[in-house]
Structure formats: structure tokens, C-alpha cells
Backbone as CSV, one residue per row, in Angstrom:
resi,resn,N_x,N_y,N_z,CA_x,CA_y,CA_z,C_x,C_y,C_z
1,MET,0.581,-1.484,-0.257,0.088,-0.094,-0.292,0.725,1.345,-0.214
2,ARG,2.216,1.374,0.661,3.031,2.227,0.764,3.045,2.794,-0.365
3,LEU,3.917,1.784,-1.144,4.587,1.924,-2.622,3.682,2.285,-3.267
4,ALA,2.270,1.898,-3.487,1.415,2.518,-4.411,0.988,4.384,-4.193
5,VAL,1.028,4.385,-2.423,0.324,5.784,-2.383,2.023,6.508,-2.929
6,ASN,3.008,6.165,-2.088,3.975,7.079,-2.894,4.330,7.467,-3.961
7,LEU,4.202,6.316,-4.744,4.160,6.405,-6.403,3.262,7.249,-6.966
8,ALA,1.543,6.993,-6.255,0.754,8.358,-6.552,1.021,9.679,-5.857
9,ASN,1.582,9.600,-5.099,2.047,11.222,-4.297,3.170,11.878,-4.921
10,GLY,3.677,11.406,-5.900,4.885,11.657,-6.649,6.103,11.389,-5.630
11,SER,6.109,10.797,-4.707,7.740,11.078,-3.438,8.239,9.574,-3.780
12,THR,8.078,8.997,-4.792,9.034,8.046,-5.192,9.709,8.467,-6.407
13,LEU,8.995,9.238,-7.355,9.847,9.915,-8.307,10.488,10.980,-8.089
14,ALA,10.231,11.434,-7.568,11.196,12.497,-6.919,12.483,12.010,-6.259
15,GLY,12.482,11.027,-5.236,13.514,9.955,-4.436,14.296,9.379,-5.722
16,LEU,13.760,9.309,-7.120,14.444,8.281,-7.962,15.323,9.170,-8.887
17,CYS,14.966,10.550,-8.899,14.914,11.729,-9.453,16.518,11.990,-8.641
18,ILE,16.531,11.902,-7.282,17.442,12.398,-6.520,18.254,11.453,-6.600
19,ALA,17.762,10.171,-6.396,19.630,8.843,-6.797,19.480,9.081,-7.791
20,ALA,19.414,9.639,-8.937,20.182,9.766,-10.237,21.065,10.671,-10.342
21,ALA,20.340,12.232,-9.768,21.092,13.417,-9.547,22.767,13.012,-8.648
22,GLY,22.545,11.700,-7.869,23.727,11.617,-6.965,24.428,10.414,-7.355
23,ARG,23.824,9.450,-8.518,24.587,8.735,-9.111,25.121,7.772,-8.044
24,ALA,23.668,7.549,-7.631,23.302,6.118,-6.938,22.419,4.614,-7.801
25,ARG,23.220,3.699,-7.803,22.717,2.518,-8.233,21.211,1.799,-7.521
26,VAL,20.362,2.100,-8.206,18.906,1.861,-7.488,18.396,0.420,-7.647
27,ALA,18.201,-0.709,-6.463,17.352,-1.860,-7.026,16.570,-1.722,-6.122
28,ARG,16.184,-3.355,-6.012,14.691,-2.949,-5.291,15.178,-3.898,-3.655
29,ALA,14.514,-3.378,-3.141,14.606,-3.803,-1.604,13.133,-4.420,-1.018
30,THR,13.181,-4.765,0.362,12.093,-5.570,0.738,10.983,-4.495,0.897
31,ASP,9.779,-5.462,1.127,8.334,-4.480,1.281,8.451,-3.061,1.029
32,GLY,8.228,-3.564,-0.768,8.153,-2.677,-1.689,9.121,-1.145,-1.764
33,LEU,10.223,-1.169,-0.922,10.964,-0.099,-1.344,12.182,-0.212,-2.207
34,LEU,12.574,0.770,-2.645,13.752,0.841,-3.329,15.046,1.406,-2.553
35,ALA,16.304,0.387,-2.548,17.667,1.176,-2.428,18.456,1.775,-3.290
36,GLY,19.357,3.320,-3.507,19.814,3.446,-4.368,21.319,3.827,-2.932
37,THR,22.177,2.714,-3.492,23.636,2.660,-2.953,24.967,3.665,-3.773
38,GLY,25.517,4.405,-3.029,26.732,4.897,-3.634,26.585,5.942,-4.281
39,TYR,25.222,6.908,-3.689,25.467,8.053,-3.827,26.084,9.034,-3.623
40,LYS,26.605,9.643,-4.364,27.646,10.640,-4.209,27.994,12.100,-3.746
41,LEU,26.661,12.581,-4.112,26.643,14.467,-3.125,26.880,14.472,-2.361
42,PRO,27.485,15.210,-1.584,27.955,15.385,-0.614,26.609,15.879,0.939
43,VAL,25.539,15.892,0.763,24.700,16.620,0.924,23.317,15.756,1.122
44,PRO,21.796,15.296,1.873,22.282,15.351,3.027,23.744,14.493,3.674
45,ALA,24.361,15.208,5.126,25.382,14.648,5.081,24.926,13.725,6.411
46,VAL,24.331,12.893,6.080,23.839,12.149,7.220,23.796,10.094,5.958
47,PRO,23.639,9.534,7.324,24.088,8.044,6.886,23.177,7.522,5.343
48,ALA,22.103,7.915,5.523,20.764,7.577,4.794,19.747,8.314,5.281
49,PHE,18.596,8.630,3.864,17.380,9.306,3.702,16.820,8.981,2.848
50,THR,15.730,9.224,3.016,13.924,8.619,1.981,13.697,9.905,1.580
51,VAL,13.215,9.416,0.077,12.316,10.176,-0.793,11.524,9.206,-1.004
52,GLY,10.218,10.000,-0.340,9.143,8.269,-1.192,9.584,7.199,-0.392
53,SER,9.507,6.165,-1.331,9.842,4.461,-1.295,11.062,4.427,-1.914
54,VAL,12.481,5.752,-1.609,13.285,5.857,-1.756,13.940,5.644,-0.977
55,ILE,15.106,4.774,-0.261,15.763,4.957,0.585,17.422,5.152,-0.118
56,VAL,18.045,6.157,0.345,19.259,6.754,-0.265,20.763,6.491,0.118
57,THR,22.149,5.920,-0.289,22.938,6.468,0.536,23.756,6.038,0.198
58,ARG,24.962,6.718,1.239,26.274,7.044,0.281,27.124,4.979,0.612
59,ARG,26.573,4.404,1.136,27.142,3.056,1.395,26.692,2.169,0.274
60,ASP,27.830,1.380,-0.223,27.923,-0.121,-0.848,26.455,-0.479,-0.839
61,SER,26.118,-0.812,0.228,24.744,-1.588,0.536,24.220,-1.140,2.058
62,LEU,22.763,-1.484,2.006,22.121,-1.446,2.757,21.267,-2.415,3.535
63,PRO,21.515,-3.556,3.854,20.925,-4.980,4.674,19.594,-4.250,4.787
64,SER,18.432,-4.797,4.299,17.452,-4.766,5.197,17.253,-5.518,6.710
65,ASP,17.936,-5.543,6.827,17.689,-6.754,8.154,18.391,-5.885,9.383
66,THR,19.151,-4.657,8.500,20.066,-3.509,9.570,18.631,-2.496,10.241
67,ALA,19.162,-2.053,11.339,18.095,-1.167,12.222,18.149,-0.187,11.435
68,LEU,19.140,0.784,10.384,18.596,2.136,9.753,18.088,1.581,8.642
69,PHE,17.894,0.512,7.924,16.893,0.065,6.676,15.536,0.529,7.674
70,ARG,15.149,-0.001,8.624,14.486,-0.579,9.624,13.879,1.333,9.709
71,HIS,14.040,2.327,10.099,14.186,3.482,10.203,13.930,3.935,9.108
72,GLU,14.824,4.099,8.357,14.183,4.470,6.792,12.739,4.273,6.241
73,ALA,12.756,2.813,6.001,11.766,2.274,6.104,10.365,3.608,5.971
74,ARG,10.596,2.994,7.850,9.541,3.824,8.739,9.218,5.358,8.046
75,HIS,10.797,5.856,7.744,10.162,7.120,6.870,9.156,7.460,5.627
76,ALA,9.583,6.562,5.221,8.926,6.064,3.791,7.311,6.203,4.125
77,THR,6.901,6.100,4.576,5.275,5.393,5.512,5.142,6.869,6.277
78,GLN,5.710,7.317,6.543,5.622,8.485,6.944,5.359,9.980,5.326
79,TYR,5.866,9.826,4.729,5.727,10.267,3.329,4.363,9.938,3.142
80,ALA,3.902,8.666,2.781,2.860,8.081,2.373,1.532,8.508,3.211
81,TRP,1.606,8.532,4.624,0.525,9.621,5.392,0.685,11.216,5.370
82,CYS,1.795,11.688,5.489,2.039,13.358,5.112,1.580,13.732,3.355
83,GLY,1.366,12.902,2.648,0.847,13.187,1.590,2.076,13.583,0.296
84,GLY,3.303,12.618,0.276,4.590,12.595,-0.613,5.053,13.870,0.069
85,LEU,5.452,14.761,-0.879,6.757,15.295,-0.835,6.298,16.871,0.245
86,LEU,5.134,17.124,0.703,4.658,17.548,1.533,5.365,17.342,3.132
87,MET,5.817,16.352,3.128,6.531,16.120,4.456,8.012,16.851,4.445
88,LEU,8.224,16.985,3.011,9.585,17.955,3.364,9.518,19.101,3.873
89,PRO,8.836,20.117,3.867,8.385,21.038,4.706,7.823,20.791,6.381
90,LEU,7.692,19.764,6.554,7.028,19.480,7.668,8.107,18.850,9.197
91,TYR,8.500,18.365,7.681,10.038,17.207,8.435,10.995,18.616,8.744
92,PHE,10.906,19.183,8.000,12.187,20.622,8.251,11.650,21.384,9.316
93,ALA,10.238,21.788,9.643,10.066,22.869,10.186,10.356,21.648,11.850
94,SER,9.833,20.525,12.081,10.249,19.439,13.105,11.615,19.776,13.404
95,ALA,12.234,19.567,12.723,13.682,20.116,12.614,13.870,20.798,13.555
96,GLY,13.893,22.228,13.166,13.436,23.093,13.650,13.482,23.111,14.783
97,VAL,12.254,23.132,15.155,11.913,22.944,16.549,12.698,22.199,17.336
98,SER,12.849,20.998,17.129,14.035,20.136,17.872,15.238,21.047,18.384
99,TRP,15.789,21.466,17.255,16.841,22.112,17.047,16.937,23.730,18.236
100,VAL,15.802,23.984,18.243,15.552,24.830,18.977,15.066,24.897,20.942
101,LEU,14.100,23.082,20.751,14.411,22.840,22.489,15.340,22.107,22.778
102,SER,16.225,21.448,21.720,17.371,20.840,22.272,18.637,20.884,21.613
103,GLY,18.872,22.313,20.758,19.979,22.075,20.716,20.466,21.301,19.511
104,ASP,19.549,20.188,18.884,19.803,18.999,17.950,18.498,19.139,16.586
105,VAL,18.849,18.613,16.231,17.476,18.576,14.865,17.044,17.283,15.003
106,GLY,17.695,16.124,15.874,16.830,15.363,16.234,16.375,14.854,16.583
107,ALA,16.466,14.877,17.882,16.377,14.264,19.442,14.525,14.796,19.320
108,TRP,13.735,16.330,18.903,12.825,16.374,19.750,11.887,16.619,18.324
109,ASN,12.664,15.947,16.899,11.914,16.025,15.134,10.575,14.615,15.962
110,VAL,9.737,15.232,15.862,8.459,13.960,15.688,8.926,12.718,14.398
111,PHE,9.285,13.177,13.494,9.852,11.996,12.715,10.113,11.156,12.809
112,GLU,11.829,11.427,13.050,12.816,11.037,13.515,12.315,10.242,14.866
113,ARG,11.682,10.906,15.792,11.175,9.816,16.886,10.349,8.913,16.683
114,GLN,9.162,9.075,16.018,8.377,8.207,15.381,9.246,6.901,14.826
115,ALA,10.042,7.345,13.681,10.965,6.326,13.004,11.852,5.126,14.302
116,GLY,12.172,6.052,15.613,13.381,5.588,16.022,14.873,5.901,16.050
117,LEU,14.578,6.770,17.191,15.876,7.649,17.219,17.007,6.824,17.340
118,ALA,17.456,5.754,18.052,18.306,5.012,18.075,18.827,4.456,16.688
119,ASP,18.125,3.603,16.007,17.567,3.502,14.496,18.471,4.244,13.802
120,GLY,17.631,5.456,13.597,18.463,6.276,12.871,20.281,6.865,13.102
121,GLY,20.204,6.218,14.290,21.718,7.076,15.155,22.041,8.607,15.528
122,TYR,20.530,8.714,15.964,19.953,9.648,16.811,20.580,9.693,18.357
123,ALA,20.921,10.550,18.587,21.071,10.796,20.876,19.428,11.422,20.520
124,ASP,18.902,10.744,22.338,17.561,11.377,22.748,18.800,12.724,23.756
125,HIS,18.316,13.962,23.367,18.825,14.846,24.004,17.821,15.926,24.726
126,PRO,17.706,15.782,26.097,17.586,16.664,26.824,16.696,18.059,26.458
127,LEU,16.021,18.272,27.228,15.964,19.970,26.959,16.878,20.827,27.179
128,ARG,16.623,22.209,26.010,17.941,23.145,26.427,17.515,23.179,28.244
129,PRO,18.671,24.009,29.201,18.131,24.006,30.708,17.322,25.022,30.996
130,ALA,16.936,26.631,30.325,16.512,27.366,30.188,14.786,26.420,30.460
131,LEU,14.436,26.109,29.563,13.468,25.296,29.542,13.063,24.107,30.337
132,GLY,13.587,23.607,31.152,13.859,23.084,32.057,13.355,24.019,33.412
133,ARG,14.010,24.439,33.067,13.717,25.824,34.360,12.298,26.306,34.321
134,LEU,11.837,26.455,33.148,10.351,26.948,33.128,9.313,26.002,33.284
135,GLY,10.100,24.397,33.438,9.157,23.636,33.854,8.625,22.705,32.715
136,PHE,9.104,22.767,31.846,9.000,21.658,30.550,9.704,20.813,30.698
137,PRO,9.211,19.577,30.438,9.293,18.251,30.809,11.363,17.941,29.823
138,ARG,11.971,17.429,30.701,13.139,17.183,30.314,13.185,16.213,29.255
139,SER,12.158,14.925,29.545,12.254,14.198,28.367,11.020,13.780,27.916
140,ARG,10.709,13.078,27.081,9.344,12.390,26.774,8.490,11.277,27.976
141,ALA,9.248,10.833,28.421,9.071,9.644,29.617,8.812,10.591,30.602
142,ALA,9.446,11.646,31.526,9.164,12.287,32.687,9.054,13.449,32.920
143,PRO,8.306,14.413,33.637,8.086,15.676,33.784,9.046,16.410,34.393
144,VAL,9.773,17.166,34.309,10.489,17.826,35.397,9.704,17.956,37.239
145,THR,10.470,17.478,37.808,10.266,17.840,39.051,10.838,18.853,39.994
146,ALA,10.618,19.795,41.346,10.965,20.870,41.865,12.589,20.036,42.344
147,SER,12.622,19.018,42.726,13.892,18.017,42.839,14.546,18.048,42.063
148,GLU,14.058,17.772,41.043,15.519,17.359,39.335,15.845,18.805,38.944
149,THR,15.612,20.155,39.162,16.242,21.667,39.146,17.469,21.528,39.592
150,SER,17.689,20.471,40.502,18.846,20.990,42.074,20.088,20.350,41.328
151,GLN,19.956,18.914,40.382,20.478,17.965,40.477,22.137,18.279,39.921
152,PRO,22.750,17.979,40.149,24.220,17.993,39.567,24.207,17.678,37.341
153,ALA,24.550,17.989,37.035,24.801,18.304,36.205,24.997,16.929,35.100
154,ALA,24.561,16.211,33.778,25.011,15.184,33.309,26.279,15.066,33.015
155,VAL,26.905,13.526,33.694,28.362,13.245,32.908,28.128,12.043,32.015
156,PRO,29.345,12.199,31.298,29.011,11.010,30.078,28.801,9.501,30.469
157,GLY,27.655,9.250,29.975,28.005,7.691,30.354,26.284,7.292,31.173
158,ASP,25.740,8.847,32.025,24.405,9.071,32.477,23.639,8.615,31.424
159,ARG,22.456,7.383,31.644,21.679,7.457,30.764,20.455,8.210,31.139
160,ASP,20.349,8.739,32.459,18.887,9.281,32.779,19.474,10.079,34.221
161,PRO,20.591,11.179,33.188,20.819,12.398,34.332,19.569,12.691,35.253
162,GLY,19.711,12.906,36.341,19.523,13.888,37.436,18.453,12.568,38.028
163,GLN,18.381,11.719,38.023,17.377,10.840,38.884,18.284,10.343,39.689
164,GLY,17.997,9.019,40.906,18.543,8.904,41.728,19.322,7.554,41.383
165,GLN,20.125,7.357,42.474,21.492,5.845,42.059,19.951,5.222,41.625
166,ALA,20.527,4.013,41.142,19.989,3.298,40.459,19.955,1.851,41.768
167,ALA,19.060,1.143,41.521,18.912,-0.229,42.443,20.287,-1.589,42.019
168,PRO,20.687,-2.301,43.136,21.864,-2.833,42.520,21.302,-4.171,41.103
169,ALA,22.200,-4.254,41.320,21.787,-5.446,40.112,20.944,-6.751,40.919
170,GLY,19.858,-7.540,40.555,19.009,-8.495,40.904,18.120,-8.052,42.384
171,SER,18.134,-6.252,42.921,17.684,-5.918,43.894,15.550,-5.276,43.471
172,THR,15.229,-5.379,44.215,13.264,-5.335,44.479,13.531,-4.039,44.124
173,ALA,14.295,-3.250,44.911,14.459,-1.503,45.562,14.466,-0.872,44.191
174,THR,13.337,0.209,44.639,13.325,1.477,43.412,14.374,2.748,43.702
175,PRO,14.541,3.147,42.913,15.695,4.459,43.349,14.799,5.607,43.545
176,SER,15.718,6.176,44.506,15.255,7.261,45.232,15.234,8.508,44.559
177,PRO,14.041,9.393,44.581,14.122,10.482,44.053,16.123,11.697,44.568
């Protein structure tokens, strides 16, 4: 269904034109997708990107059993839901909002979150500190509480900065705030 919708809305044709402009080799992939590998243009500077049902990458191959392929396949579905190329201004607007909120174009981008941040190589960044002080939640999972605003800054390796100490392995205790 996704392939038919993206063919009808013109986004797959646009993806094929972009792949051709970047001298990518286009081949059929799984689930009605096309993979354009060996893309030569310097933009965009990402491991892979999708336009319509065409996944484009500089890599020599993009196996369908990889997290990156699954991430990009979700973007192909987003093109179908957004009416095709209308997704591009929506995506870039969401990237701008994400940058304003966190200083990162992917972390709070609704399209990247829905496609799976980690699968696409994106990190989950907290909101800018000033927004946290205004009462905005630091992550999508938990709102900021008054005690969290005075927590020390995150250090490399912290998965959830600002939270209490984790319980020892095998313990049934819960972390303390």
C-alpha cells in the first residue's frame, strides 16, 4: 500500500530523481522499497535518507535486516501519511523546533522519534536547561520535578541524568528521588 501511495503522490519519482542526480545504483529492496546505494553528492550529510519509497545512502549496501534500513522504511511510511513531498517542509519545520528545544535537529523531531531515534543514529537529548527551568519536561518520559532542577549536570555515560541512584542488580528496590 505504501509503495502505491508514494508512487501516486509523486514522492517516489522525486526520490528516484535524487538518487539519479547522486549517481546512486537503485535496486529493489524488501517491502516495496527501493535502495539507492553509492550516492555521490555531499548533501545531506547523513548515513541514509528517504524520499518517497526510495532509501538513499552513500554505502555500498544497506541490508534490510539493519536498524538503519528499518528506520528509513518508517520514513517511507511517513511520506505516504503526509501526502508525499509535503513531508519535506513538515520534516524541516520539526527539525527546527527540535533544534530550538534541544540544540539537536533530531532529538525532538517528531518524525525521527516516530522512526526510532537510535535506529537512525540519533541520540535522545534533553531540552535546553532554560526550558527545563520554565517547567517543560526534560524528556518525553517524565516531567521535571522541583527536586530535579537542582541535580548535578549529566556526566558522560549517564543514561538518565538527574534521577536517583539505580538499585543494585537483582534488587527489588526502586531508585530514590
